[in-house]
C-alpha positions as CSV (number, residue, x, y, z in Angstrom):
1,M,55.5,116.8,85.6
2,K,57.9,119.3,87.1
3,K,60.4,117.9,89.4
4,R,62.4,118.9,92.5
5,I,65.9,117.4,91.9
6,G,68.5,117.6,94.8
7,I,72.2,117.2,94.0
8,L,75.3,116.3,96.6
9,T,78.6,115.8,96.6
10,S,80.2,113.7,98.7
11,G,84.0,112.4,100.0
12,G,87.2,114.2,99.0
13,D,86.7,117.4,96.9
14,C,88.5,117.6,93.8
15,P,88.7,120.2,90.5
16,G,85.4,119.7,88.7
17,L,82.7,119.3,90.9
18,N,81.3,122.8,90.6
19,C,81.3,122.1,86.6
20,V,79.2,119.0,87.3
21,I,76.4,121.7,89.6
22,R,76.7,124.2,86.6
23,A,75.5,121.3,83.9
24,V,72.9,120.0,86.0
25,V,71.2,123.2,87.0
26,S,71.7,124.7,83.4
27,H,69.8,121.5,82.1
28,A,67.2,121.2,84.3
29,I,66.0,124.5,84.5
30,Q,66.7,125.7,81.1
31,T,65.6,122.5,79.3
32,Y,63.2,120.6,82.1
33,D,62.0,124.0,84.1
34,W,62.6,121.9,87.2
35,E,63.5,123.1,90.5
36,V,67.1,122.2,91.9
37,V,68.3,122.3,95.5
38,G,71.9,121.4,96.5
39,I,72.3,119.3,99.9
40,P,75.0,121.0,101.5
41,Y,78.0,118.9,102.9
42,A,76.5,115.8,101.7
43,T,74.6,113.5,103.9
44,Q,74.9,116.1,106.6
45,G,72.7,117.9,104.9
46,L,70.1,115.5,104.7
47,L,70.2,114.7,108.2
48,E,69.9,118.5,109.1
49,R,67.3,118.7,106.2
50,K,69.1,121.8,104.7
51,T,68.8,122.7,100.9
52,V,69.9,125.3,98.8
53,P,68.2,127.2,96.1
54,L,70.4,127.0,92.8
55,G,69.6,128.9,89.7
56,I,71.5,129.9,86.7
57,H,71.5,133.3,87.2
58,S,72.6,133.5,90.6
59,W,76.3,132.8,89.5
60,N,76.7,135.3,86.7
61,L,78.8,138.2,87.6
62,H,78.4,140.8,84.9
63,G,79.0,137.8,82.3
64,I,81.4,136.1,84.1
65,D,80.8,132.2,84.8
66,P,82.6,131.4,88.2
67,L,81.9,127.9,88.4
68,L,83.7,126.8,85.2
69,N,86.9,128.1,86.8
70,M,86.2,126.9,90.7
71,G,88.1,124.1,92.3
72,G,86.2,122.2,95.4
73,T,82.2,122.5,95.7
74,I,80.5,125.0,96.4
75,L,77.8,122.7,98.3
76,G,80.8,121.6,100.6
77,T,81.7,118.0,101.4
78,I,82.6,115.4,104.3
79,N,84.4,112.3,103.8
80,Q,84.2,111.0,107.6
81,G,81.6,109.8,110.3
82,D,79.6,106.7,110.5
83,T,77.1,107.7,108.3
84,L,75.0,104.3,108.3
85,A,74.7,104.9,112.5
86,H,72.4,107.6,111.4
87,A,70.4,105.9,108.6
88,D,67.0,106.5,109.7
89,E,67.2,110.4,110.6
90,I,68.7,110.9,107.1
91,L,66.0,108.7,105.5
92,S,63.5,111.0,107.0
93,G,65.4,114.3,106.3
94,Y,65.3,113.1,102.7
95,E,61.5,112.9,102.8
96,A,60.8,116.2,104.5
97,I,62.6,118.2,101.7
98,A,60.4,116.1,99.2
99,L,63.1,115.1,96.6
100,D,61.8,113.6,93.2
101,A,65.5,112.5,92.3
102,L,68.9,112.6,93.6
103,I,72.2,113.4,91.8
104,A,75.1,111.8,94.0
105,I,78.4,112.9,93.0
106,G,81.4,111.1,94.8
107,G,84.0,108.4,94.7
108,D,83.6,104.7,95.6
109,G,83.3,104.7,99.5
110,S,80.9,107.5,99.1
111,L,78.5,106.2,96.5
112,N,78.7,102.6,98.1
113,I,77.1,104.6,101.5
114,I,74.8,106.6,99.4
115,H,73.6,103.6,97.7
116,Q,72.7,101.5,100.8
117,L,70.9,104.4,101.8
118,A,69.0,104.8,98.5
119,V,67.8,101.2,98.7
120,L,66.8,101.8,102.3
121,G,64.6,104.8,101.1
122,N,63.4,103.8,97.8
123,W,65.3,107.0,96.7
124,H,65.5,107.6,92.6
125,L,69.4,108.0,92.7
126,V,71.6,108.8,89.9
127,A,75.6,108.5,90.5
128,I,78.4,110.5,88.8
129,P,82.0,109.3,89.4
130,K,84.7,111.9,91.1
131,T,87.9,111.0,92.6
132,I,91.5,111.7,91.9
133,D,92.5,108.3,92.4
134,N,90.5,107.4,89.4
135,D,89.5,104.0,90.6
136,V,85.7,103.8,90.2
137,A,84.9,100.8,88.1
138,F,83.9,100.6,84.6
139,T,84.8,104.3,84.1
140,E,88.3,105.1,81.8
141,R,88.2,108.5,84.2
142,S,86.3,110.0,86.9
143,I,86.2,113.7,87.7
144,G,89.2,115.5,89.1
145,F,91.8,112.9,87.9
146,D,93.1,115.2,85.2
147,T,93.4,117.6,87.2
148,A,95.2,116.2,89.5
149,V,97.9,114.6,87.2
150,N,98.5,117.9,85.2
151,T,99.3,119.4,88.9
152,I,101.6,116.2,89.7
153,V,103.0,116.8,86.2
154,D,104.0,120.4,86.9
155,A,105.2,119.4,90.4
156,I,107.6,116.9,88.4
157,N,108.4,119.4,86.0
158,R,109.6,121.9,88.9
159,L,111.4,119.5,90.7
160,T,113.4,118.1,87.7
161,F,115.0,121.3,87.4
162,T,116.6,121.3,91.2
163,A,117.1,117.5,90.6
164,A,119.2,118.2,87.9
165,S,121.1,121.1,89.5
166,H,122.1,119.3,92.4
167,D,122.8,116.2,91.1
168,R,120.2,114.3,93.5
169,V,117.4,111.9,93.6
170,M,114.2,113.4,93.8
171,I,111.1,111.1,95.4
172,I,107.4,112.6,94.5
173,E,105.0,111.2,97.0
174,V,101.2,111.1,95.6
175,M,98.0,110.2,96.6
176,G,96.5,106.8,95.9
177,R,95.7,104.2,98.9
178,T,95.0,101.0,96.8
179,A,95.4,102.4,93.5
180,G,98.7,103.5,91.2
181,H,96.9,105.3,88.3
182,L,97.8,108.5,89.4
183,A,101.9,107.8,90.0
184,L,101.6,105.9,86.7
185,Y,99.7,108.6,84.4
186,S,101.6,111.6,86.0
187,G,105.3,109.6,86.4
188,I,105.2,108.5,82.5
189,A,103.7,111.9,81.5
190,G,106.5,113.8,83.7
191,G,109.4,111.6,82.9
192,A,110.1,109.9,85.9
193,D,113.0,107.4,86.1
194,V,111.1,105.1,88.9
195,I,107.5,104.9,89.4
196,L,106.0,102.7,92.4
197,I,102.4,101.7,92.7
198,P,100.7,99.6,95.3
199,E,100.1,97.1,92.3
200,V,103.6,95.9,91.7
201,P,106.1,94.6,94.2
202,Y,109.3,96.5,93.9
203,S,112.4,95.7,95.3
204,I,115.1,98.3,96.7
205,Q,118.3,96.8,95.2
206,S,116.5,96.9,91.8
207,I,115.9,100.6,92.4
208,C,119.3,101.2,93.3
209,N,120.7,99.4,90.5
210,H,118.6,101.7,87.9
211,L,119.8,104.4,89.4
212,G,123.5,103.2,88.9
213,E,123.1,102.5,85.4
214,L,121.5,106.0,84.7
215,R,124.6,107.7,86.8
216,H,127.4,105.3,85.5
217,G,125.6,103.3,82.3
218,R,125.2,99.5,82.1
219,D,129.0,99.0,81.6
220,G,129.7,101.1,84.8
221,Q,131.6,103.5,82.8
222,S,129.8,107.1,81.9
223,D,130.4,108.6,78.9
224,G,129.2,111.8,79.7
225,W,125.7,111.3,78.5
226,Y,124.0,109.8,81.6
227,R,122.4,111.5,84.3
228,K,123.6,112.0,87.6
229,F,119.8,113.3,88.8
230,A,116.8,111.2,89.0
231,I,112.8,111.5,89.6
232,I,111.0,108.8,91.7
233,V,107.1,108.6,91.9
234,V,105.5,106.7,94.9
235,S,102.1,106.2,95.4
236,E,101.2,106.4,98.8
237,G,99.4,102.8,98.9
238,V,102.8,101.0,98.1
239,S,103.7,98.7,100.4
240,V,107.0,97.8,102.3
241,S,109.9,96.2,99.5
242,A,110.4,92.6,98.7
243,E,113.7,92.6,100.8
244,D,112.2,94.3,103.9
245,T,110.5,90.9,105.9
246,D,110.5,92.8,109.6
247,G,108.4,94.8,111.5
248,A,110.6,97.5,111.6
249,A,110.0,98.8,108.0
250,S,106.2,98.5,108.3
251,C,106.7,101.0,111.3
252,M,108.9,103.1,109.7
253,I,106.3,103.6,106.8
254,D,103.5,104.0,109.1
255,K,105.5,107.1,110.8
256,C,107.8,108.6,108.2
257,G,105.6,107.5,104.8
258,K,106.6,105.8,101.9
259,G,108.7,108.7,100.2
260,K,111.0,108.7,103.3
261,Y,110.9,105.1,103.9
262,I,112.1,105.1,99.7
263,A,114.6,107.6,100.5
264,E,116.4,106.2,103.5
265,K,116.1,102.4,102.0
266,I,118.4,103.4,99.0
267,A,120.7,105.9,100.5
268,N,121.9,102.5,102.6
269,G,121.1,100.2,100.0
270,S,123.2,101.8,96.9
271,N,127.2,101.4,96.4
272,Y,127.4,105.1,96.1
273,L,126.5,108.2,98.2
274,I,123.1,109.2,97.0
275,D,121.9,112.9,97.7
276,T,117.6,112.4,98.0
277,R,115.0,114.5,98.8
278,V,111.4,113.8,99.3
279,S,108.4,116.0,98.5
280,V,104.9,114.7,99.6
281,L,102.5,116.5,97.4
282,G,99.3,115.8,99.7
283,H,96.4,117.9,98.9
284,I,98.1,120.1,96.6
285,Q,96.8,117.3,94.1
286,R,93.1,118.1,95.0
287,G,92.9,121.9,94.4
288,G,93.6,124.1,91.9
289,I,91.2,125.0,88.4
290,P,90.1,122.1,86.3
291,S,91.4,121.4,83.2
292,A,89.7,121.3,80.0
293,L,89.1,117.5,79.8
294,D,87.4,117.7,83.6
295,R,85.5,120.0,82.8
296,L,84.0,118.8,79.3
297,T,83.6,115.4,81.3
298,A,81.9,116.9,84.0
299,T,79.6,119.0,81.9
300,M,78.7,115.8,79.9
301,F,78.2,113.7,83.1
302,G,76.1,116.3,84.4
303,K,73.8,117.1,81.4
304,V,73.0,113.0,81.0
305,A,72.5,112.8,84.7
306,V,69.3,115.1,83.9
307,D,68.2,113.1,81.0
308,L,68.3,110.1,83.1
309,I,66.0,111.4,85.5
310,A,63.6,112.9,82.8
311,Q,63.4,109.1,81.3
312,E,63.3,107.7,85.1
313,Q,65.7,105.4,84.9
314,Y,67.5,105.3,88.1
315,D,69.9,103.9,90.5
316,R,72.6,104.0,87.4
317,M,76.1,105.2,87.5
318,L,77.4,107.3,84.8
319,A,81.0,106.5,83.0
320,W,83.3,107.5,80.3
321,Q,84.0,104.8,77.7
322,N,85.3,105.0,74.2
323,G,84.5,108.7,73.9
324,K,81.2,108.8,75.6
325,V,79.0,108.6,78.4
326,V,77.4,105.0,79.5
327,T,75.4,104.0,82.6
328,F,75.8,100.8,84.7
329,P,73.7,99.7,87.7
330,I,75.1,100.9,90.8
331,E,75.0,97.9,92.7
332,D,77.5,96.3,89.5
333,V,79.7,99.3,90.1
334,I,80.3,98.8,93.7
335,N,81.0,94.9,93.2
336,H,83.6,95.7,91.0
337,N,85.6,98.6,93.1
338,P,88.2,99.3,93.7
339,S,89.5,100.0,89.9
340,L,93.2,98.9,90.1
341,V,96.3,99.4,87.5
342,D,96.8,96.4,85.7
343,P,100.2,94.9,86.4
344,H,100.3,93.5,82.5
345,G,98.8,96.4,81.0
346,D,99.7,98.5,78.2
347,L,100.9,101.7,80.4
348,I,103.0,99.3,82.5
349,R,104.5,98.2,79.0
350,T,104.8,101.4,77.5
351,A,106.6,102.5,81.0
352,Q,109.4,100.0,80.8
353,C,109.8,100.5,77.2
354,L,110.7,103.8,77.8
355,G,113.2,102.9,80.4
356,I,111.2,103.5,83.7
357,Y,111.3,100.8,86.3
358,T,107.7,100.0,87.7
359,G,108.6,97.1,89.9
360,E,109.1,93.5,89.6
361,E,107.7,90.8,87.1
362,F,105.2,88.4,88.8
């Protein structure tokens, strides 16, 4: 039976979303002869009963396929507002646009809300994980994460030249409120000297000692081979250092950000003058052309999502494990979110073996 399926993107944007849309539309139309409509601005589109017809020929500009190269999402997205307060209106909107199934692409917060709506409305829902934070449970990678890591590594590479030229300590603040995957992956790949993440406590004095060893050697006597500059990657979700117990430190973090806080603390805690600079990458991490890995992951997620609908396997989230796409009940995923960095995991140990300070031992 011919189906009418909808697709929406919810939460913060990231590279690779359009690749999912492209794969869903192509597979659903060419393989199953279904109708596909986009829901603009996530649940806001359902609330307003709006749809966007999606066809495989509408993006073909003289043989060029723009969705492969385009960041963000052509459907628009929202990551604010009290969605559940308008649940009844959203549910009636879903009924009005007469969908047989819905594919929702979102992070842990978005998928939680949409799943609640799906349960209330008895929707046929398939979920696809996307987030540059890579903190959705059960999946080794979410759409957008690889591109964001590449963007951060490129920034680290550029800032390293300036740091080396001026003997500076460059502090690079990246996203990750509760999970440090972005900081850890990009810090290792970018050759950072210090990586600070929410999951592992740290000491300002230990950071200063580490910077001193880089500059002067372990015995305090440089033989000319040591570095006078350093790269510190800081996740935006790190807390105050182990030495700070007063409220002033928390106030400083709230006002100035984690990068500024770390910069001032190490400048005051070192026995020698440290010239620091802070770069907050912010929403630059969300933008750009999706990497090859994100394109491949997004394409496979889109294809499998359509097949699940054909098999009438609903209330499932797709995940990437061991080189293939697998599925889990959405409720199980929600109950295990967020997926945090293992403080005793292989990546942390690898960083430590490379001489990177990653925080204090538990």
